[in-house]
C-alpha positions in Angstrom: 72.9 -51.5 -15.2 71.3 -53.6 -18.8 70.9 -51.5 -22.2 67.4 -52.6 -22.8 66.0 -51.0 -25.8 63.1 -48.6 -24.5 59.6 -48.9 -25.9 58.8 -45.7 -27.4 55.9 -43.9 -25.7 52.5 -43.5 -27.6 51.4 -40.2 -27.8 48.1 -39.0 -26.7 46.6 -38.9 -30.2 48.0 -42.2 -30.9 46.4 -43.6 -27.8 43.1 -42.4 -28.6 43.2 -43.4 -31.9 44.2 -46.8 -30.7 41.4 -47.0 -28.4 38.7 -45.6 -30.7 40.0 -48.4 -33.0 39.4 -51.0 -30.3 36.1 -49.6 -29.9 34.7 -49.5 -32.9 35.9 -53.3 -33.4 34.0 -53.9 -30.4 30.9 -52.3 -32.0 31.2 -53.9 -35.2 30.8 -57.4 -33.7 28.3 -56.5 -30.9 24.8 -57.8 -31.1 21.7 -55.9 -29.9 20.5 -59.0 -28.4 23.7 -59.4 -26.2 23.3 -55.6 -24.7 19.6 -56.3 -23.9 20.4 -59.9 -22.2 23.5 -57.8 -20.3 20.6 -55.1 -19.1 18.0 -58.0 -17.9 20.7 -59.5 -16.2 22.0 -56.0 -14.6 18.2 -55.5 -13.7 17.3 -58.6 -12.3 20.8 -58.6 -10.3 19.9 -54.8 -9.0 16.3 -56.2 -8.6 17.5 -58.8 -5.9 19.6 -55.9 -4.2 16.3 -53.5 -3.6 14.4 -56.9 -2.6 16.7 -57.3 -0.2 17.4 -61.0 -1.2 21.5 -60.8 -1.0 23.0 -60.9 2.6 24.2 -57.7 3.8 21.7 -55.8 1.3 18.8 -55.7 3.6 18.7 -52.1 4.3 18.7 -51.1 0.3 15.1 -52.9 0.0 13.2 -50.7 -2.1 9.9 -51.7 -3.6 9.2 -49.0 -6.0 12.7 -49.7 -7.3 12.2 -53.3 -7.2 9.1 -53.1 -8.9 10.8 -50.8 -11.9 13.5 -53.6 -12.4 11.0 -56.2 -12.5 8.6 -54.0 -15.3 12.1 -53.3 -17.4 13.6 -57.0 -17.5 10.0 -58.4 -18.2 9.6 -56.0 -20.6 13.2 -56.7 -22.5 12.7 -60.2 -21.9 9.7 -60.2 -24.0 11.8 -58.7 -26.9 14.4 -61.6 -27.0 12.9 -64.7 -25.4 12.5 -66.7 -28.1 16.5 -66.4 -28.7 17.3 -67.5 -25.1 17.0 -71.0 -25.6 17.8 -72.5 -21.7 18.6 -69.3 -20.5 15.4 -68.0 -20.8 14.3 -70.3 -17.9 16.8 -69.2 -15.5 16.2 -65.7 -16.5 12.1 -66.2 -15.7 12.8 -68.3 -12.8 14.8 -65.0 -11.1 12.1 -63.0 -12.2 9.3 -64.9 -10.7 11.7 -64.7 -7.2 11.8 -61.0 -7.5 7.9 -60.7 -7.9 7.1 -63.0 -4.7 9.5 -60.7 -3.2 8.2 -57.8 -4.1 4.7 -59.4 -3.4 5.9 -59.9 0.5 7.5 -55.9 0.4 4.0 -54.6 -0.6 1.7 -56.6 1.7 0.4 -58.9 -0.7 1.8 -61.9 0.6 2.7 -61.9 4.2 5.7 -63.8 5.4 3.8 -64.8 8.5 0.8 -65.8 6.7 -2.9 -63.9 7.7 -3.8 -60.2 6.2 -1.4 -57.4 6.6 -4.3 -55.1 6.1 -2.5 -53.1 3.3 -4.5 -54.8 0.7 -1.4 -55.8 -1.6 -1.7 -52.7 -3.4 2.0 -51.8 -5.2 3.6 -49.2 -4.0 1.0 -48.1 -1.0 -1.8 -47.3 -3.6 -5.4 -49.3 -3.2 -6.2 -51.5 -5.9 -9.3 -50.6 -8.3 -12.4 -51.6 -6.3 -15.3 -53.4 -8.7 -18.0 -51.2 -10.2 -21.8 -51.3 -8.9 -21.9 -54.8 -10.4 -22.3 -57.1 -6.9 -21.5 -60.4 -7.8 -17.7 -59.6 -9.2 -14.9 -61.1 -7.7 -12.6 -58.5 -6.1 -9.2 -57.7 -7.9 -6.2 -60.4 -7.6 -3.6 -59.4 -4.6 -1.1 -60.8 -6.8 0.9 -57.5 -8.9 1.5 -58.6 -12.2 3.7 -56.6 -14.0 2.6 -54.1 -16.5 -0.8 -54.0 -15.2 
């Protein structure tokens, strides 16, 4: 038997106060840019799952969720892109990969070549057709976020 002094137990109020103090310190040093970058990374990772790009996530494919993840990440990226430095290129590359995956899922860029018959319209809708002007080019089959 050893006679070690027992550590005094903190009361619930003391534990809550210590937690609040720690949280307050984290908030004092946290930058909004850090939260935005973390949100972009989360959206890119979730988009990769919704694209079925990671092994074992094929059953999680969801073009609408993928498109929302891409749109959200691109919108946030515009707010902080100038501050990212070299990391910006990696994020832009990941978003490009997600956009290509979306085009394949939505039928805009079939993997086997040839036309899939869906017209490449995002989320199952048809792209707007040109007006009465006969010489107009058909709309692009590539989805551009935000358009």
